[in-house]
GUKEKOL-127033 format. One record per residue (C-alpha): z, x, y; residue number from 1. Coordinates in steps of 0.02 Angstrom, whole numbers, always signed. Last residue first. Example, Ala and Ser with C-alpha at 12.3 -4.5 7.8 and 13.67 -1.06 7.14 Angstrom:
<balums>
{balum {+357, +684, -53}, 2} {balum {+390, +615, -225}, 1} 
</balums>
This chain:
<balums>
{balum {+2246, -450, +3989}, 231} {balum {+2389, -490, +3934}, 230} {balum {+2330, -470, +3747}, 229} {balum {+2296, -522, +3586}, 228} {balum {+2109, -519, +3527}, 227} {balum {+2006, -626, +3405}, 226} {balum {+1833, -576, +3379}, 225} {balum {+1703, -501, +3477}, 224} {balum {+1546, -600, +3477}, 223} {balum {+1633, -734, +3581}, 222} {balum {+1780, -678, +3649}, 221} {balum {+1926, -772, +3565}, 220} {balum {+2090, -757, +3665}, 219} {balum {+2275, -795, +3602}, 218} {balum {+2338, -747, +3776}, 217} {balum {+2296, -919, +3806}, 216} {balum {+2433, -982, +3693}, 215} {balum {+2574, -866, +3775}, 214} {balum {+2639, -1040, +3892}, 213} {balum {+2662, -1137, +3706}, 212} {balum {+2616, -1024, +3549}, 211} {balum {+2629, -1164, +3445}, 210} {balum {+2464, -1229, +3526}, 209} {balum {+2403, -1074, +3493}, 208} {balum {+2447, -1042, +3296}, 207} {balum {+2360, -1218, +3279}, 206} {balum {+2191, -1162, +3368}, 205} {balum {+2197, -1001, +3278}, 204} {balum {+2239, -1073, +3107}, 203} {balum {+2081, -1200, +3122}, 202} {balum {+1989, -1049, +3170}, 201} {balum {+2034, -942, +3021}, 200} {balum {+1952, -1091, +2918}, 199} {balum {+1791, -1068, +2980}, 198} {balum {+1779, -891, +2879}, 197} {balum {+1740, -1008, +2755}, 196} {balum {+1570, -1033, +2801}, 195} {balum {+1534, -864, +2739}, 194} {balum {+1678, -716, +2688}, 193} {balum {+1719, -661, +2507}, 192} {balum {+1798, -467, +2489}, 191} {balum {+1972, -601, +2472}, 190} {balum {+2138, -576, +2506}, 189} {balum {+2167, -752, +2644}, 188} {balum {+2238, -650, +2768}, 187} {balum {+2129, -475, +2741}, 186} {balum {+1964, -558, +2730}, 185} {balum {+1986, -687, +2831}, 184} {balum {+2068, -594, +2984}, 183} {balum {+1912, -464, +2956}, 182} {balum {+1774, -582, +2940}, 181} {balum {+1850, -678, +3084}, 180} {balum {+1832, -529, +3168}, 179} {balum {+1979, -447, +3272}, 178} {balum {+1983, -361, +3424}, 177} {balum {+2113, -254, +3499}, 176} {balum {+2234, -267, +3624}, 175} {balum {+2380, -285, +3471}, 174} {balum {+2341, -242, +3320}, 173} {balum {+2499, -236, +3249}, 172} {balum {+2544, -416, +3316}, 171} {balum {+2356, -489, +3276}, 170} {balum {+2393, -459, +3087}, 169} {balum {+2566, -524, +3108}, 168} {balum {+2494, -685, +3176}, 167} {balum {+2367, -715, +3057}, 166} {balum {+2506, -674, +2925}, 165} {balum {+2633, -789, +2993}, 164} {balum {+2499, -928, +3015}, 163} {balum {+2442, -925, +2842}, 162} {balum {+2636, -944, +2776}, 161} {balum {+2632, -1095, +2874}, 160} {balum {+2719, -1045, +3036}, 159} {balum {+2888, -1168, +3132}, 158} {balum {+2943, -1042, +3271}, 157} {balum {+3131, -990, +3263}, 156} {balum {+3197, -994, +3457}, 155} {balum {+3260, -854, +3557}, 154} {balum {+3111, -884, +3669}, 153} {balum {+2981, -880, +3529}, 152} {balum {+3049, -826, +3372}, 151} {balum {+2939, -772, +3221}, 150} {balum {+2989, -733, +3023}, 149} {balum {+2913, -655, +2904}, 148} {balum {+3080, -579, +2841}, 147} {balum {+3048, -406, +2855}, 146} {balum {+2879, -414, +2967}, 145} {balum {+3028, -502, +3093}, 144} {balum {+2901, -543, +3266}, 143} {balum {+2979, -567, +3428}, 142} {balum {+2870, -711, +3563}, 141} {balum {+2970, -703, +3742}, 140} {balum {+2832, -550, +3802}, 139} {balum {+2794, -496, +3647}, 138} {balum {+2877, -406, +3536}, 137} {balum {+2863, -324, +3374}, 136} {balum {+3003, -292, +3219}, 135} {balum {+3031, -192, +3082}, 134} {balum {+2957, -37, +3146}, 133} {balum {+2863, +72, +3032}, 132} {balum {+2703, -15, +3052}, 131} {balum {+2707, -67, +3199}, 130} {balum {+2729, +136, +3266}, 129} {balum {+2803, +175, +3415}, 128} {balum {+2694, +254, +3578}, 127} {balum {+2564, +290, +3448}, 126} {balum {+2410, +378, +3525}, 125} {balum {+2264, +259, +3453}, 124} {balum {+2139, +282, +3595}, 123} {balum {+2185, +477, +3635}, 122} {balum {+2170, +495, +3416}, 121} {balum {+1996, +404, +3480}, 120} {balum {+1953, +525, +3590}, 119} {balum {+2002, +651, +3523}, 118} {balum {+1895, +631, +3326}, 117} {balum {+1754, +612, +3459}, 116} {balum {+1782, +783, +3558}, 115} {balum {+1780, +846, +3367}, 114} {balum {+1635, +779, +3325}, 113} {balum {+1518, +819, +3469}, 112} {balum {+1581, +1003, +3463}, 111} {balum {+1569, +995, +3280}, 110} {balum {+1370, +940, +3304}, 109} {balum {+1326, +829, +3193}, 108} {balum {+1191, +817, +3054}, 107} {balum {+1227, +684, +2996}, 106} {balum {+1265, +507, +3098}, 105} {balum {+1437, +499, +3218}, 104} {balum {+1523, +293, +3225}, 103} {balum {+1661, +270, +3323}, 102} {balum {+1835, +132, +3323}, 101} {balum {+1749, +73, +3162}, 100} {balum {+1802, -101, +3155}, 99} {balum {+1669, -199, +3009}, 98} {balum {+1572, -231, +3147}, 97} {balum {+1574, -51, +3236}, 96} {balum {+1518, +24, +3043}, 95} {balum {+1371, -116, +3038}, 94} {balum {+1315, -68, +3211}, 93} {balum {+1317, +108, +3168}, 92} {balum {+1218, +59, +2999}, 91} {balum {+1083, -40, +3082}, 90} {balum {+930, +38, +3015}, 89} {balum {+969, +157, +2837}, 88} {balum {+968, +327, +2810}, 87} {balum {+1079, +338, +2959}, 86} {balum {+1158, +510, +2853}, 85} {balum {+1358, +451, +2869}, 84} {balum {+1514, +498, +2982}, 83} {balum {+1622, +303, +3020}, 82} {balum {+1766, +358, +3125}, 81} {balum {+1929, +276, +3111}, 80} {balum {+2093, +254, +3198}, 79} {balum {+2255, +229, +3103}, 78} {balum {+2384, +113, +3156}, 77} {balum {+2321, -66, +3078}, 76} {balum {+2313, +36, +2915}, 75} {balum {+2448, -72, +2809}, 74} {balum {+2404, -197, +2906}, 73} {balum {+2246, -182, +2791}, 72} {balum {+2097, -271, +2903}, 71} {balum {+2007, -68, +2962}, 70} {balum {+2044, +27, +2805}, 69} {balum {+2013, -109, +2687}, 68} {balum {+1825, -150, +2784}, 67} {balum {+1799, +62, +2782}, 66} {balum {+1827, +37, +2595}, 65} {balum {+1727, -97, +2545}, 64} {balum {+1608, -12, +2651}, 63} {balum {+1608, +150, +2566}, 62} {balum {+1631, +60, +2358}, 61} {balum {+1420, +42, +2357}, 60} {balum {+1406, +230, +2377}, 59} {balum {+1393, +380, +2523}, 58} {balum {+1363, +209, +2671}, 57} {balum {+1550, +224, +2711}, 56} {balum {+1558, +406, +2745}, 55} {balum {+1732, +397, +2814}, 54} {balum {+1821, +512, +2936}, 53} {balum {+1995, +435, +2948}, 52} {balum {+2132, +448, +3092}, 51} {balum {+2319, +427, +3131}, 50} {balum {+2386, +476, +2938}, 49} {balum {+2572, +473, +2922}, 48} {balum {+2596, +322, +2836}, 47} {balum {+2406, +301, +2734}, 46} {balum {+2478, +337, +2563}, 45} {balum {+2309, +341, +2462}, 44} {balum {+2265, +215, +2313}, 43} {balum {+2174, +83, +2390}, 42} {balum {+2089, +217, +2495}, 41} {balum {+2011, +295, +2337}, 40} {balum {+1842, +223, +2337}, 39} {balum {+1802, +328, +2479}, 38} {balum {+1783, +466, +2362}, 37} {balum {+1787, +658, +2382}, 36} {balum {+1945, +689, +2449}, 35} {balum {+1985, +787, +2607}, 34} {balum {+2160, +828, +2695}, 33} {balum {+2173, +861, +2851}, 32} {balum {+2321, +943, +2998}, 31} {balum {+2262, +934, +3170}, 30} {balum {+2285, +1110, +3277}, 29} {balum {+2108, +1131, +3302}, 28} {balum {+2075, +1271, +3191}, 27} {balum {+2146, +1127, +3033}, 26} {balum {+1991, +1004, +3124}, 25} {balum {+1883, +1173, +3095}, 24} {balum {+1948, +1229, +2920}, 23} {balum {+1930, +1029, +2862}, 22} {balum {+1799, +979, +2949}, 21} {balum {+1679, +1126, +2858}, 20} {balum {+1757, +1097, +2686}, 19} {balum {+1766, +904, +2670}, 18} {balum {+1558, +916, +2768}, 17} {balum {+1529, +1063, +2636}, 16} {balum {+1589, +966, +2479}, 15} {balum {+1481, +801, +2510}, 14} {balum {+1558, +646, +2429}, 13} {balum {+1659, +597, +2605}, 12} {balum {+1818, +517, +2617}, 11} {balum {+1892, +637, +2761}, 10} {balum {+2107, +598, +2810}, 9} {balum {+2186, +649, +2973}, 8} {balum {+2361, +691, +3003}, 7} {balum {+2411, +729, +3162}, 6} {balum {+2425, +844, +3303}, 5} {balum {+2531, +963, +3220}, 4} {balum {+2676, +1030, +3286}, 3} {balum {+2655, +1243, +3309}, 2} {balum {+2718, +1345, +3196}, 1} 
</balums>
């Protein structure tokens, strides 16, 4: 039996969409599983999953499920494609702003869907899973996700729990922009966001100073959010 190209989870309320995607993705060599309710995100095990295709606008829980997928460190390795009917204006922008890798409207072309799946999988190709690794390095910086500690040039960094949580999130999402809302909801573990998002800026500024010469690598791109990158 040929090796699977990766596991894809489909979250969509429409049975024919679930069946159509499962059948065709399996024919392409992927392992596919489908579920009715996007709200199940919190109870599923995504450790072996590489991509989620979700209708984030089919129910009030859909957008919350999308945000959980894109902000949780447990799913930092998972690509996300939002597939919805586009019944309200701005759905694509909302989905992408919430952290989705791509958006496709229903009804869709199967050829286009498969092409988009391949594109996201290529961008998300794992070199070494940050989720399963106990540590991650960025130049002279090393973060231990088990002990929740970080060292710079081998010297332990004095980080607050909040600063560590932000650093760990950035390390697990290297070269990907994280919005203030994403960071706030993940680190402060609350779905609420607003003026309190500015507390992210305060903690980022302190963290940047503690990173010393690596500080400039923690970049703030207006309109995109924060990113840890050598570029």
